[in-house]
C-alpha positions in Angstrom: -13.5 -1.7 -114.7 -10.7 -4.1 -115.4 -10.7 -7.5 -117.0 -10.2 -9.8 -114.0 -10.4 -13.5 -115.1 -11.4 -16.0 -117.7 -12.9 -19.3 -116.6 -12.7 -22.5 -118.6 -15.4 -25.1 -117.8 -13.6 -28.5 -117.6 -14.3 -32.1 -116.6 -11.4 -32.2 -114.0 -10.1 -28.9 -112.6 -7.0 -30.4 -111.0 -5.9 -32.1 -114.2 -6.5 -28.9 -116.2 -4.4 -26.9 -113.8 -1.6 -29.6 -113.9 -1.7 -29.5 -117.8 -1.3 -25.7 -118.0 1.5 -25.7 -115.4 3.4 -28.4 -117.4 2.6 -27.1 -120.9 3.1 -23.4 -120.4 5.1 -23.1 -117.2 2.3 -21.4 -115.2 2.0 -21.6 -111.4 -1.1 -22.7 -109.5 -2.6 -19.9 -107.5 -5.2 -21.8 -105.7 -7.4 -25.0 -105.9 -10.6 -25.1 -103.8 -10.8 -28.1 -101.4 -13.8 -29.4 -103.4 -11.7 -29.6 -106.5 -14.4 -27.8 -108.4 -12.6 -24.4 -108.9 -9.0 -23.4 -109.3 -6.8 -20.5 -110.6 -3.4 -20.1 -112.2 -1.1 -17.1 -111.8 -0.8 -15.4 -115.2 -0.1 -11.8 -114.4 -2.9 -9.2 -113.9 -5.6 -11.4 -115.4 -6.3 -14.8 -113.8 -6.9 -18.0 -115.8 -9.5 -20.0 -113.8 -11.1 -23.4 -114.1 -14.5 -24.5 -112.9 -15.9 -28.0 -113.2 -18.7 -28.8 -115.5 -20.5 -30.5 -112.6 -20.4 -27.3 -110.5 -21.7 -25.1 -113.3 -24.5 -27.6 -114.0 -25.4 -27.6 -110.3 -25.6 -23.7 -110.5 -28.2 -24.0 -113.3 -25.9 -23.3 -116.2 -25.6 -25.7 -119.2 -22.0 -25.3 -120.5 -21.1 -26.8 -123.8 -17.8 -28.6 -124.3 -15.1 -26.7 -126.1 -14.4 -27.8 -129.7 -11.0 -26.7 -131.0 -12.1 -27.1 -134.7 -15.1 -24.8 -134.1 -13.7 -22.3 -131.5 -15.7 -19.4 -130.2 -12.6 -17.8 -128.7 -8.9 -18.5 -128.0 -6.3 -17.6 -125.5 -2.7 -16.8 -126.4 0.6 -17.3 -124.7 3.5 -15.1 -126.0 7.0 -16.4 -126.3 10.2 -15.7 -128.3 10.4 -19.3 -129.4 7.1 -20.6 -130.8 8.5 -24.0 -131.9 9.9 -24.7 -128.4 6.6 -23.6 -126.9 4.6 -26.0 -129.2 7.0 -28.9 -128.4 6.5 -28.3 -124.6 2.7 -28.1 -125.0 2.6 -31.3 -127.1 4.8 -33.1 -124.5 2.3 -32.1 -121.8 -0.6 -33.6 -123.9 -1.8 -30.8 -126.1 -2.9 -31.6 -129.7 -1.4 -29.7 -132.6 -4.0 -27.7 -134.5 -1.6 -25.5 -136.7 2.2 -25.7 -136.9 4.2 -22.5 -136.4 3.7 -20.1 -139.3 5.1 -16.6 -140.0 2.3 -14.1 -140.4 2.5 -11.0 -142.7 2.1 -8.7 -139.8 5.5 -9.8 -138.4 4.4 -12.5 -135.9 4.9 -16.2 -135.7 1.9 -18.1 -134.5 0.9 -21.7 -133.9 -2.2 -23.3 -132.4 -2.7 -26.2 -130.0 -5.8 -27.6 -128.3 -5.7 -28.4 -124.6 -7.1 -31.7 -123.2 -10.6 -30.1 -122.9 -10.6 -28.8 -126.5 -9.8 -25.2 -125.8 -7.9 -23.4 -128.6 -4.6 -21.9 -127.5 -2.4 -19.7 -129.7 1.4 -19.7 -129.0 2.9 -16.6 -130.6 5.8 -14.2 -130.7 5.2 -10.5 -130.0 3.9 -8.7 -133.1 6.7 -7.4 -135.2 9.3 -9.7 -133.9 
């Protein structure tokens, strides 16, 4: 098996995709004509979005993301964390934790997207 994709449940799929393209420089892979599902190109694993409305219609009861009480995070790696944070904030992200040097040789920062998902912006470990 291989890890194929992660799906975020969001109010508005098109807006979520636009945010990730603007904030992190990702490219839209596809957006279903219904607007209820879309994907971003991120390498070998796809970052996907599904509307809360669609998931509810399929019998699921998704809870909204809460950045202050995350159950998971995603991470984007960069050589310039402060610049990455600045770009994300300009796109509408909210700062959760400013860039900080970690004892294991990594710089990390955290932002929340417009739906409350926690996003780490980090350097490679040991950089």
